[in-house]
C-alpha positions as CSV (number, residue, x, y, z in Angstrom):
1,X,0.0,0.0,0.0
2,X,2.7,2.6,0.7
3,X,4.4,1.7,-2.6
4,X,1.1,2.1,-4.4
5,X,0.5,5.4,-2.7
6,X,4.1,6.5,-3.7
7,X,3.5,5.4,-7.3
8,X,0.2,7.4,-7.3
9,X,2.0,10.5,-6.0
10,X,4.8,10.1,-8.5
11,X,2.2,9.6,-11.3
12,X,0.3,12.7,-10.5
13,X,3.5,14.7,-10.1
14,X,4.9,13.3,-13.4
15,X,1.7,14.1,-15.2
16,X,1.9,17.7,-14.1
17,X,5.5,18.0,-15.1
18,X,4.9,16.4,-18.5
19,X,2.0,18.8,-19.3
20,X,4.2,21.7,-18.2
21,X,7.1,20.6,-20.4
22,X,4.8,19.9,-23.5
23,X,3.1,23.2,-23.1
24,X,6.4,25.1,-22.7
25,X,8.0,23.4,-25.8
26,X,5.0,24.1,-28.0
27,X,4.5,27.6,-26.7
28,X,8.1,28.4,-27.8
29,X,7.1,27.5,-31.4
30,X,4.0,29.7,-31.2
31,X,6.2,32.5,-29.7
32,X,8.7,32.2,-32.6
33,X,5.9,32.2,-35.2
34,X,4.2,35.3,-33.9
35,X,7.5,37.2,-33.6
36,X,8.5,36.3,-37.1
37,X,5.3,37.8,-38.4
38,X,5.6,40.9,-36.2
39,X,9.2,41.5,-37.3
40,X,8.0,42.1,-40.9
41,X,5.6,45.0,-39.9
42,X,6.5,48.2,-41.7
43,X,4.9,51.5,-42.9
44,X,4.9,52.2,-46.6
45,X,3.1,55.2,-48.2
46,X,1.2,55.7,-45.0
47,X,-0.1,52.2,-44.8
48,X,1.1,49.2,-42.6
49,X,2.5,46.4,-44.6
50,X,3.7,42.9,-43.5
51,X,5.1,39.8,-45.0
52,X,4.0,36.3,-44.0
53,X,7.2,34.2,-44.2
54,X,6.7,30.5,-44.9
55,X,8.8,29.7,-41.8
56,X,6.3,31.4,-39.6
57,X,3.8,28.6,-40.2
58,X,6.2,25.9,-41.3
59,X,7.7,25.6,-37.8
60,X,4.2,24.7,-36.5
61,X,3.7,21.8,-38.9
62,X,3.6,18.3,-37.2
63,X,2.5,14.8,-37.9
64,X,-0.9,15.4,-36.3
65,X,-1.5,18.2,-38.9
66,X,-2.8,20.7,-36.4
67,X,-4.7,23.6,-37.9
68,X,-2.9,27.0,-37.7
69,X,-4.8,30.3,-37.6
70,X,-3.5,33.9,-37.4
71,X,-4.8,37.5,-37.4
72,X,-3.2,40.9,-37.5
73,X,-5.2,43.8,-36.1
74,X,-4.4,47.5,-35.9
75,X,-6.4,49.2,-33.2
76,X,-9.0,46.6,-33.3
77,X,-9.4,46.6,-37.1
78,X,-8.4,43.5,-39.0
79,X,-5.4,43.9,-41.3
80,X,-5.1,40.3,-42.4
81,X,-5.9,36.8,-41.2
82,X,-9.0,35.1,-39.8
83,X,-11.6,37.8,-38.9
84,X,-13.4,35.5,-36.3
85,X,-10.3,34.3,-34.5
86,X,-10.9,34.9,-30.8
87,X,-9.0,37.9,-29.5
88,X,-7.2,37.2,-26.2
89,X,-6.6,39.9,-23.6
90,X,-3.3,41.8,-24.1
91,X,-1.7,44.9,-22.5
92,X,-0.9,47.5,-25.1
93,X,1.7,49.0,-22.9
94,X,3.7,45.8,-22.8
95,X,5.2,45.7,-26.3
96,X,7.2,42.7,-27.5
97,X,5.8,40.6,-24.6
98,X,4.1,37.3,-25.6
99,X,0.8,36.5,-24.0
100,X,-0.6,32.9,-24.1
101,X,-4.1,31.7,-23.5
102,X,-6.4,28.8,-24.3
103,X,-9.5,29.3,-26.3
104,X,-11.9,27.6,-28.7
105,X,-12.3,28.1,-32.5
106,X,-14.4,26.2,-34.9
107,X,-15.5,23.7,-32.3
108,X,-12.0,22.8,-31.3
109,X,-9.7,23.9,-28.4
110,X,-6.8,26.1,-29.5
111,X,-3.7,27.7,-27.9
112,X,-3.2,31.4,-28.8
113,X,-0.1,33.4,-28.7
114,X,-0.4,37.3,-29.1
115,X,2.3,40.0,-29.3
116,X,1.9,43.7,-29.3
117,X,4.1,45.9,-31.6
118,X,4.3,49.6,-32.2
119,X,4.9,50.8,-35.8
120,X,6.6,54.2,-36.1
121,X,4.1,57.1,-37.0
122,X,1.1,54.8,-36.3
123,X,-0.8,55.7,-33.2
124,X,-2.7,52.5,-32.7
125,X,-0.8,49.3,-31.5
126,X,-0.6,46.3,-33.8
127,X,-1.6,43.0,-32.3
128,X,-0.3,39.8,-34.0
129,X,-2.0,36.5,-33.0
130,X,-1.1,33.0,-34.0
131,X,-3.1,30.0,-32.9
132,X,-3.0,26.2,-33.4
133,X,-5.1,23.3,-32.4
134,X,-4.0,20.9,-29.6
135,X,-3.8,17.5,-31.3
136,X,0.0,17.4,-31.3
137,X,0.3,18.6,-27.7
138,X,-2.3,16.0,-26.5
139,X,-0.6,13.2,-28.5
140,X,2.8,14.0,-27.1
141,X,1.4,14.2,-23.6
142,X,-0.4,10.9,-24.0
143,X,2.8,9.1,-25.2
144,X,4.8,10.5,-22.3
145,X,2.2,9.6,-19.8
146,X,1.9,6.1,-21.2
147,X,5.6,5.7,-20.8
148,X,5.5,7.0,-17.2
149,X,2.7,4.5,-16.5
150,X,4.6,1.6,-18.0
151,X,7.7,2.6,-16.0
152,X,5.8,2.9,-12.7
153,X,4.0,-0.4,-13.3
154,X,7.4,-2.1,-13.9
155,X,8.8,-0.5,-10.7
156,X,5.8,-1.6,-8.6
157,X,5.9,-5.1,-10.0
158,X,9.6,-5.4,-9.4
159,X,9.1,-4.2,-5.8
160,X,6.3,-6.7,-5.3
161,X,8.6,-9.5,-6.4
162,X,11.7,-8.3,-4.5
163,X,10.1,-7.2,-1.2
164,X,9.4,-10.7,0.1
165,X,12.9,-11.8,-0.8
166,X,14.4,-8.7,0.8
167,X,12.3,-9.2,4.0
168,X,13.3,-12.8,4.3
169,X,16.9,-12.0,3.8
170,X,16.8,-9.1,6.2
171,X,15.1,-11.2,8.9
172,X,17.8,-13.9,8.8
173,X,19.7,-12.3,11.7
174,X,16.5,-12.0,13.7
175,X,15.8,-15.7,13.1
176,X,19.3,-16.5,14.4
177,X,18.6,-14.5,17.6
178,X,15.2,-16.3,17.9
179,X,16.8,-19.7,17.6
180,X,19.4,-18.8,20.2
181,X,16.6,-17.7,22.6
182,X,14.5,-20.7,22.0
183,X,17.4,-23.1,22.7
184,X,18.0,-21.7,26.2
185,X,16.8,-23.2,29.4
186,X,14.2,-21.3,31.5
187,X,16.8,-20.4,34.1
188,X,19.6,-19.2,31.7
189,X,19.8,-15.4,32.0
190,X,23.2,-15.1,30.2
191,X,23.2,-11.9,28.0
192,X,23.0,-12.5,24.2
193,X,26.2,-12.0,22.4
194,X,26.5,-9.0,20.0
195,X,28.8,-10.8,17.7
196,X,27.4,-11.3,14.2
197,X,24.4,-9.2,15.1
198,X,23.7,-6.4,12.5
199,X,23.7,-2.8,13.7
200,X,19.9,-2.6,13.2
201,X,19.3,-5.3,15.8
202,X,21.9,-4.3,18.4
203,X,19.6,-1.9,20.2
204,X,16.9,-4.6,20.3
205,X,19.5,-7.1,21.7
206,X,20.7,-4.6,24.2
207,X,17.1,-4.0,25.4
208,X,16.6,-7.8,25.6
209,X,19.7,-8.2,27.6
210,X,18.6,-5.5,30.0
211,X,15.3,-7.4,30.4
212,X,17.2,-10.6,31.1
213,X,19.2,-8.8,33.8
214,X,16.0,-7.4,35.4
215,X,14.4,-10.8,35.2
216,X,17.4,-12.4,36.8
217,X,17.4,-9.9,39.6
218,X,13.7,-10.5,40.1
219,X,14.1,-14.3,40.2
220,X,17.0,-14.0,42.6
221,X,15.0,-11.7,44.8
222,X,12.1,-14.1,44.7
223,X,14.4,-17.0,45.6
224,X,15.9,-15.1,48.5
225,X,12.4,-13.9,49.7
226,X,11.1,-17.5,49.5
227,X,14.1,-18.8,51.5
228,X,13.8,-16.1,54.1
229,X,10.0,-16.5,54.4
230,X,10.3,-20.3,54.7
231,X,12.9,-19.8,57.4
232,X,10.8,-17.4,59.3
233,X,7.7,-19.6,59.1
234,X,9.6,-22.7,60.1
235,X,10.1,-21.4,63.7
236,X,6.4,-20.8,64.7
237,X,5.4,-24.0,62.9
238,X,8.0,-26.0,64.8
239,X,6.7,-24.5,68.0
240,X,3.2,-25.5,67.1
241,X,4.1,-29.0,66.3
242,X,6.2,-29.5,69.4
243,X,3.6,-28.2,71.8
244,X,0.8,-30.2,70.0
245,X,2.9,-33.3,70.8
246,X,3.1,-32.2,74.5
247,X,-0.7,-31.7,74.6
248,X,-1.2,-35.2,73.1
249,X,0.9,-36.7,75.9
250,X,-0.1,-34.6,78.9
251,X,-3.5,-33.1,78.0
252,X,-4.7,-29.6,78.6
253,X,-5.3,-29.9,82.4
254,X,-1.7,-30.1,83.4
255,X,0.6,-27.3,84.0
256,X,2.7,-28.3,81.0
257,X,-0.4,-28.5,78.9
258,X,-1.4,-25.0,79.9
259,X,2.1,-23.7,79.1
260,X,2.0,-25.4,75.7
261,X,-1.4,-23.7,75.0
262,X,0.2,-20.3,75.8
263,X,3.1,-21.0,73.5
264,X,0.8,-22.2,70.8
265,X,-1.2,-19.0,71.0
266,X,2.0,-16.9,70.8
267,X,3.3,-18.9,67.8
268,X,-0.1,-18.5,66.1
269,X,-0.2,-14.8,66.6
270,X,3.4,-14.5,65.3
271,X,2.6,-16.7,62.3
272,X,-0.6,-14.6,61.5
273,X,1.4,-11.4,61.7
274,X,4.1,-12.8,59.4
275,X,1.5,-13.9,56.8
276,X,-0.3,-10.6,57.0
277,X,3.0,-8.7,56.4
278,X,4.0,-11.0,53.6
279,X,0.7,-10.3,51.8
280,X,1.1,-6.6,52.4
281,X,4.6,-6.7,50.9
282,X,3.5,-8.7,47.9
283,X,0.6,-6.3,47.4
284,X,2.9,-3.3,47.5
285,X,5.3,-4.8,45.0
286,X,2.6,-6.2,42.7
287,X,0.7,-2.9,42.4
288,X,3.6,-0.6,41.9
289,X,2.9,-0.2,38.2
290,X,-0.8,0.6,38.9
291,X,-0.3,3.2,41.5
292,X,-1.2,6.1,39.2
293,X,-4.5,4.4,38.2
294,X,-5.4,3.7,41.9
295,X,-4.7,7.2,43.1
296,X,-7.5,9.3,44.7
297,X,-7.8,12.4,46.8
298,X,-7.0,11.5,50.4
299,X,-7.0,13.5,53.6
300,X,-3.9,12.2,55.4
301,X,-4.8,13.9,58.6
302,X,-8.1,11.9,58.9
303,X,-6.4,8.8,57.7
304,X,-3.5,9.1,60.3
305,X,-6.0,9.8,63.1
306,X,-7.9,6.6,62.1
307,X,-4.6,4.6,62.3
308,X,-3.8,6.0,65.7
309,X,-7.3,5.1,67.0
310,X,-6.9,1.6,65.6
311,X,-3.6,1.1,67.5
312,X,-4.9,2.3,70.9
313,X,-5.7,-1.2,72.2
314,X,-2.2,-2.4,71.3
315,X,-0.7,0.6,72.9
316,X,-2.6,0.1,76.1
317,X,-1.6,-3.5,76.2
318,X,2.1,-2.5,75.8
319,X,1.8,0.3,78.3
320,X,2.5,3.0,75.7
321,X,0.7,6.3,75.1
322,X,-0.2,7.6,71.7
323,X,-0.4,11.3,70.9
324,X,-1.7,12.6,67.6
325,X,-1.7,16.1,66.1
326,X,-2.3,17.6,62.6
327,X,-1.6,21.1,61.1
328,X,-2.7,22.6,57.8
329,X,-4.4,21.1,54.8
330,X,-3.4,17.4,54.5
331,X,-5.2,16.6,51.2
332,X,-3.0,14.8,48.7
333,X,-3.6,12.6,45.7
334,X,-2.3,9.1,46.6
335,X,-3.4,5.6,47.2
336,X,-5.3,5.6,50.5
337,X,-4.8,1.9,51.2
338,X,-1.1,2.0,50.7
339,X,-0.8,5.2,52.8
340,X,-2.7,3.6,55.6
341,X,-0.5,0.4,55.5
342,X,2.6,2.6,55.5
343,X,1.6,4.7,58.5
344,X,0.2,1.7,60.3
345,X,3.5,-0.2,60.1
346,X,5.4,2.8,61.4
347,X,3.0,3.2,64.4
348,X,3.0,-0.6,65.0
349,X,6.9,-0.7,65.1
350,X,7.0,2.4,67.4
351,X,4.6,0.7,69.9
352,X,6.2,-2.8,69.6
353,X,9.8,-1.7,70.2
354,X,9.1,1.1,72.7
355,X,9.6,0.8,76.4
356,X,6.7,0.3,78.8
357,X,5.5,3.8,79.9
358,X,6.8,5.3,76.7
359,X,5.1,7.5,74.2
360,X,4.5,7.4,70.4
361,X,3.9,10.7,68.6
362,X,2.1,10.8,65.2
363,X,2.3,14.2,63.5
364,X,0.8,15.3,60.2
365,X,2.0,18.7,58.9
366,X,1.3,20.5,55.6
367,X,4.4,21.5,53.7
368,X,4.8,23.6,50.6
369,X,5.5,20.6,48.3
370,X,3.2,18.1,50.1
371,X,2.3,16.6,53.4
372,X,4.8,15.4,56.0
373,X,4.0,12.5,58.3
374,X,6.3,12.0,61.4
375,X,6.3,9.1,63.7
376,X,8.4,9.4,66.9
377,X,9.0,7.3,69.9
378,X,11.1,7.6,73.0
379,X,12.3,4.0,73.0
380,X,15.8,2.7,72.6
381,X,16.1,3.8,68.9
382,X,18.3,2.3,66.3
383,X,22.1,2.6,66.3
384,X,23.3,4.7,63.3
385,X,25.4,1.8,62.1
386,X,22.3,-0.4,61.7
387,X,20.1,2.1,59.8
388,X,21.5,1.2,56.4
389,X,20.0,-2.3,56.8
390,X,16.7,-1.6,58.6
391,X,14.7,-1.5,55.3
392,X,15.9,-5.0,54.2
393,X,13.5,-7.9,54.5
394,X,13.7,-10.1,57.6
395,X,16.4,-7.9,59.1
396,X,15.9,-7.6,62.9
397,X,17.9,-6.0,65.6
398,X,19.3,-8.2,68.4
399,X,16.9,-7.3,71.2
400,X,14.8,-9.0,73.7
401,X,11.8,-8.4,71.4
402,X,11.8,-11.6,69.2
403,X,8.2,-11.7,68.0
404,X,8.9,-9.3,65.1
405,X,9.3,-10.7,61.6
406,X,11.6,-8.0,60.2
407,X,9.2,-7.0,57.5
408,X,7.6,-3.9,58.9
409,X,10.1,-1.3,57.7
410,X,10.7,-3.2,54.4
411,X,7.0,-2.7,53.7
412,X,7.3,1.0,54.7
413,X,10.2,1.4,52.3
414,X,8.4,-0.4,49.4
415,X,5.2,1.6,49.9
416,X,7.0,4.9,50.2
417,X,8.8,4.2,46.9
418,X,5.6,3.2,45.2
419,X,3.8,6.4,46.4
420,X,6.7,8.7,45.4
421,X,7.4,9.7,49.0
422,X,10.7,10.4,50.6
423,X,11.7,8.6,53.8
424,X,14.2,9.6,56.5
425,X,15.2,8.0,59.8
426,X,17.0,10.0,62.4
427,X,17.4,10.2,66.2
428,X,14.6,11.9,68.2
429,X,15.7,14.9,70.3
430,X,15.7,13.6,73.8
431,X,16.2,9.9,72.8
432,X,14.3,7.5,70.6
433,X,13.6,7.3,66.9
434,X,12.1,9.7,64.4
435,X,10.8,8.5,61.0
436,X,9.7,11.1,58.4
437,X,7.6,10.4,55.3
438,X,7.1,13.2,52.8
439,X,4.0,12.6,50.6
440,X,3.8,14.8,47.4
441,X,0.6,16.7,46.8
442,X,0.2,14.9,43.5
443,X,1.4,11.3,43.0
444,X,2.7,12.2,39.5
445,X,5.0,14.9,41.0
446,X,6.6,12.3,43.3
447,X,8.0,10.3,40.4
448,X,6.1,7.0,41.2
């Protein structure tokens, strides 16, 4: 189709050029004929005379035997020639200039050339017109157009024959790359070699190698995640199995049975929390590409207040006080579910690792570029040397609190990245930990 369209454009353009060339060549002959007659004009005994040289009309002879007409008029009066030959418009002031025009004479189209001359001592201008029919012009144009059509047909036909061959030949390197990919094992992420790859395919191969690298990193991350998750789940499951065996032997009425029930309850809670956080982490990673589509207008102050209220029972059980405050307009465009999960994990960590009698502060402050959410606690904090690793999965500090899974801050980091927010961890003035999350006003501005 593009070749046919190009042939059509070339055909139309060629037809216009052919008509222009044919008209220009024949107009030159009309010009020469009219001038040769005008050059013979003279004044003798007070009368205008002229000579009609044979060459004036002989140069217009052709195989198509076009009819030739002429007229010579002085001030509108016929001096010689065909009296009913149509007079084309000329400018008397522009002497020696040729004027061309199409007209009709004796039921046939004609081309007319007119020239204006001034004869000394004659006041009125002399207008010489020479006209001819168009058979020769049309015949020449037809022959040239037919040749153009034949040439274009040959070119299009040749392209139709050669394009499939050229495409197959051009796709040979791509077929080699395809065979190389098809022969690989599903776990082979070795980059494709660029040797014997044509320049046109190198950008494609480079992009594919980049995809292989990202896929390899994703697979390695999944393997590591699976290994860590299975390791973390093995401990509570082992506790459950061991204490179930104790219950089978001693029953629930003994002191050992009651202790086993308590340990089973603790292991179940830990396992439930671990599974909940694994699902939250998977949801955060799986929806990262859809964050823009899921974004809505969210009041972070109301959302943070709701999170604080939800954690009041846990704080009371841990002997920790929660304080909440909000300042300014906290409306942002973000994913409310992700923002709630993020703030909830920060508050949960602050309560879980705080000291009894401690306090957790949750602040929401409007900034020029967005909204800042700050979670502070007056607990033991995190040593500066450990802060580079706190956002890694299953990374826990060596403390007496062992019920954590090491996923809370990993979820916070993943969600903050997905929401385009910045995250900073510093010491709190007076002791403890301070975590700051900056939400952009618009999710698009945060680079999610």
